[in-house]
C-alpha positions in Angstrom: -11.3 17.8 36.5 -10.1 20.5 34.1 -12.9 23.0 34.7 -12.1 26.7 34.9 -14.2 29.6 36.1 -15.7 31.1 33.0 -17.8 33.9 34.6 -19.8 35.0 37.6 -23.6 35.6 37.3 -26.2 36.9 39.6 -29.3 34.7 40.0 -32.6 35.5 41.8 -35.0 32.9 43.1 -38.4 33.5 44.6 -39.0 31.6 47.8 -42.0 31.4 50.1 -40.3 34.1 52.2 -39.4 36.5 49.5 -36.9 36.9 46.7 -33.2 36.0 47.3 -30.3 36.8 45.0 -26.9 35.2 45.0 -23.7 35.2 42.9 -22.7 31.9 41.3 -19.8 30.8 39.2 -20.1 29.1 35.8 -17.4 26.5 35.2 -16.4 25.4 31.7 -14.1 22.8 30.4 -13.1 22.4 26.7 -15.2 19.6 25.2 -17.6 19.4 28.1 -20.9 21.1 29.0 -20.6 24.2 31.3 -22.2 23.9 34.7 -23.2 25.8 37.8 -22.3 23.6 40.8 -23.9 26.0 43.3 -27.3 25.7 41.6 -27.0 21.9 41.7 -26.0 21.9 45.4 -29.0 24.2 46.3 -31.4 22.1 44.2 -32.5 24.9 41.8 -33.3 23.7 38.3 -32.2 25.5 35.2 -34.5 28.4 34.2 -36.7 27.9 37.2 -37.5 31.1 39.1 -39.6 29.8 42.0 -38.5 27.5 44.8 -40.3 24.2 45.4 -42.0 25.5 48.6 -43.2 28.6 46.8 -44.7 26.5 44.0 -46.4 24.2 46.5 -48.0 27.2 48.2 -49.2 28.6 44.9 -50.6 25.3 43.8 -52.5 24.8 47.0 -54.2 28.2 46.5 -54.9 27.5 42.9 -56.7 24.2 43.8 -59.6 26.2 45.1 -59.4 29.4 43.1 -59.0 30.7 39.5 -55.7 31.8 38.2 -56.5 35.5 38.6 -57.7 35.0 42.2 -54.7 32.9 43.0 -52.4 35.6 41.7 -54.3 38.2 43.7 -54.1 36.1 46.9 -50.3 35.4 46.5 -49.6 39.0 45.7 -51.5 40.2 48.7 -50.3 37.7 51.2 -46.7 37.0 50.3 -43.5 38.9 49.7 -43.5 38.5 46.0 -45.7 39.2 42.9 -46.9 36.7 40.3 -49.2 37.1 37.3 -52.2 34.9 36.5 -50.5 33.6 33.4 -47.4 32.6 35.4 -49.7 30.7 37.8 -51.1 28.8 34.8 -47.6 27.9 33.6 -46.6 26.7 37.1 -49.7 24.4 37.2 -48.9 22.9 33.8 -45.2 22.4 34.8 -46.3 20.7 38.0 -48.7 18.5 36.2 -46.0 17.3 33.7 -43.7 16.6 36.6 -46.3 14.6 38.5 -47.1 12.6 35.4 -43.5 11.8 34.8 -43.0 10.7 38.4 -46.1 8.4 38.2 -44.9 6.8 34.9 -41.5 6.2 36.4 -43.1 4.6 39.5 -45.2 2.3 37.3 -42.0 0.7 36.0 -41.5 -0.8 39.5 -45.0 -2.2 39.8 -44.2 -5.2 37.5 -41.0 -6.1 39.4 -42.8 -7.5 42.5 -43.7 -11.2 42.1 -47.2 -12.4 42.8 -47.7 -14.8 45.7 -49.8 -17.9 45.5 -51.7 -18.5 48.7 -53.6 -21.6 49.7 -56.5 -19.7 51.2 -57.7 -16.1 50.6 -59.7 -14.1 53.1 -61.6 -11.1 51.8 -63.5 -8.7 54.1 -66.1 -6.2 52.9 -68.7 -4.4 54.9 -68.0 -6.6 57.9 -68.6 -9.9 56.0 -65.6 -12.2 55.8 -65.4 -14.5 52.8 -63.0 -17.5 52.9 -62.1 -19.0 49.5 -59.7 -21.4 48.0 -58.4 -21.5 44.4 -61.0 -24.2 43.5 -64.0 -22.3 44.8 -63.1 -18.8 43.5 
């Protein structure tokens, strides 16, 4: 496709099992944006230092503790170190990602068509209510 190897870089990513480092190639093509195919293949986002599983584990601890206590727990119990401010940044990033996913899913809510039923049965606290369009 016209891409040439521009350079080789070393990248480090923190996983739940420790830090891993690997060499990757940057491919460039005149008039096109340079890219790292290995990062895309492995699922690592640009400028992200922590893997998805590591972030999940950190967020689970932060749900019941302060940022400082979360950092202390992660530093004590895992193979990597994190600061309390980095914990806060991860929480904010995860919140933005969750909000974006929820908004993208809301687009599909309007696609389903509503069904018209002749009789509707509702149950609540063991009481069954039968109703028709006229009586509701």
